[in-house]
N, C-alpha and C positions, 0 to 999 in steps of 0.2 A: 160302587156307588152306595152311599149311606141311605138306608131306607127306614130306619127306626132309631129312636132314642129311648134309653131307660134312665130313670132318675131315682136317686136316693131321696128320702123324705126329710129326715131331721138334719138341720143345718145346711140343707140344700134348698128345699122348697119351703119348709117351715123353720123358724128360728127357735132352736131348742132352748128351753128355760126362759124364753121371753114372757112367759106367763108368771114368772116369779115376782116381778114388780107389781103386777096386777093383784096377786095374792097378798103381797105386803100392804097394798093400799086398802084391801078389804080386811086387814087385821088377821090374816090367816098365816099359819106357819109355812115354811118352805115345804115343797113336795116331799123331800127326803124326811124331814121331821114329821110331817103329817102321816106318812106311811107307817113309820114306827109307832106313832101315837095311836093310829087306828088299830094296829095289831095289839099293842099293849092294853088298850081299853077293851078290845075284844076278849083277850085272854082273861083280864080281870073280871069281866062279866060272867064268862062261862067257867073259869077255873080260879076262883078268888084265892086259893091257897098258893098260887104261883106268884112270887114277887115281881113287880113291874120291871125291875132291873134284869131279872132272868128272862122275861119275855122279850125285852129289847135286845138282849144278847142273842137270843134265838133268831130274831129277825135279821140281825146283822150277819150272823153265821150263814143263814139261808141266802142272803145276798152274795156273800163270798162264794158260796157253792154255785150260784147262778153265773157269776163272773167267770169262774173256772170253766164251766160248760161252754159259755159264750166264746171265750178267747182261745180255749184249747181244743174244744170238740166241735166248734162251729154249730152250736145248737143253743137256742134261747128258750129255756124252760118257761112255761106259762106262769103268770102270777099265781094261779091256783097251785101249781106244783111247787113254786117257791115257798108259799105258805105251808104246804105240806111238809117241806124240808124243816121249817121252823117248828111245826108240830112234832116231827121226829126228834128234833133236838131236845124238846121238852118232855119227850117220852109219852106223848099223848096219842100215838097211833093205835087204833083199835085192832083187835084180832080180825082175821079174814071173815068176811060175811057180815061184819057190823060197821060198815063204812058209811051208812046212810046219814047218821048224825054228823059225822066229820065233814062229809060233802056239803051238807047244809050250812054248817058253821063257816067253813073255809070260803064257800061261794059268797057269803055275806060280805066278807072283807075284800075278797078279790074284785067284786064288782065296784066297790067304792074306790079301790086303787086304779082299776082299769079305766074308769071314767073321769079321773081327776083332770087330765089334760083335755078332755072333751068339754067338761062343764066350764072350765076357765081356759079357753083355747090360746095357743101361741100366736104370735104375729107371723106373717109370711114374708118371704124374701122380697126385697124391692124389685119391681118390674117383672116378677115371675108370672103374673097374670098375662101380661102382654106377650112375653116370650112363649108361653105354652100355647096361647091362642095362635100365634104366628107359626110356630113349629108344627102344630097339629094339622095345618093346612097342607103340609108337604110330607110329613113323616108320621109313622105310627108311634105312639108314645106309650110307655109302660112305667110302672113304679116297682122298684126293688128296694125293700126296706126291712131292716131288722126291727123287731118289736121288743122293747125292753119292758115298759109298763103298759103303754097304750096298745091295744090289739090292732090287727089289720082292720077289723070292723070299725074301730074307733078312728083310725086314720082315714078310712073312706068317708066317715061322717065329717071329719074336719075338711077334707077336700070338697065335699058336697056343699058345706056351709060357705066356702069361699068361691063357689061357682067353678071349681076346677075339675071336678070328678069326671065330667063328660069328655075331657080332653084325652083321658087315658083309656086304652083298650084292654090292657092286661095289668094285673096286680100280683106281685109276688112278695108275700109277707112271711117272715121267718116262723111266726107262730102257726101259719097255715101249711107251710112247706115242710116243717120239721128240720130245716137246715138253714144256716145263716151265712152271711158274707164273712170272709171272702171266699168261701168254698166255691170251687169251680162248678159244682153241681147246681148252684143257684143260677149262675149265668148261662149254663147250658140249658136249664129249664126255660129261662127267658127266651132264648133263641128258638127253642122248640115251639113255644107258644106263639112267637112272632112268625114262625115259619120261614126264618131267614138264617143264612150262615153267619157266624160271628163277625166276619169281615164287613158285614153290612149294618152292624149295630154299634152305636156309641153309648157308653154309660157316662152319666154326669153325677158327680158326688164330691164330698168334701174330705174324705179320708183316704190317705195313700194306701193303707193296707187293704181296706174294704172295697174302695171305689175305684182304685187304679190297678193295684196288683191283681185283684180278683178278676176283673174283665180281661185284662191283658193276658192272663194265663190261658185263656181259651181262644185268643185271637181277635177279641173285640177291641175297639178303640176306647180311650178313656179321656174324659175332660175333668180336670180337677177344678171344682168351683170354690172360689175363695171370697165370694161376696159377703159372707157372714163371718167366717173365721178362716184364717190362713194358717194351717197346721204344718204344711210341708212343701210349699211351692218352690222353695229354694233348692230342693233336692228331688223333685218329683220325676217319675218316669211317664207321666201322663202325655198323651198326644198334644194336648193344649191346656193352658191355664186360663180360666174364665173369671174375671173379677166382677163382671156385671152381666146380668141376664139381658141387658140391652144389646150386648155384643154376641150372645150365643148363636142366634140364627146365622149370622154372617160367618162365625167361626166354624160352624158345622159344614157350611158350604165349602170351606177351604179343605175339608177332609174328603171331598168327593174324589 
């Protein structure tokens, strides 16, 4: 019998990059360009001898290092650590015992990047409010989300602003866990927090590798959600494919 559901956040509950049109209407650059711009301006202010092109290259290399850790090591380094990688690339890391200035400098930019999607929030999936309210009456709900730029704290704030935070009893964010999907450790931790065997838990998400293969690897059920983007429903191993949150409560009942 299913007793709990865990949900991915981006492109499942919230629509990733739906804030980009809002930024454009405000005359702001895309998030990707804004992040580079923030770092380049930051370096120009503190280290005027470093050319802007070199600073931009450092940020891009730090992002590549992040993506390698994420995809190969199932770990999402924090924004702070990513910026530290860029500092390393520029040869700006201080000797041991003299990190205080660097910490202050990097935190300044990290906070601006981490709050970008909080200050201009994304749209949320159609009917997700109704579905979560309905499901929370019968099941324990939890969030399992990788954090790329917005921290777990930021995602909690987004959920709170939408009136959705109270529906969830547990939160597992990669920046807080130190491990990311599709690692089996993430889903085992979720089951431990829920106090349930994997067979009684269903995970709902949009990515085959992260949100289907991950939970299935420990015996959970998986629902592939395609209401925002359909990446792999034609070849999924998910227990079910959900195109609309209007159908999710009834679909979960079929898994009993």
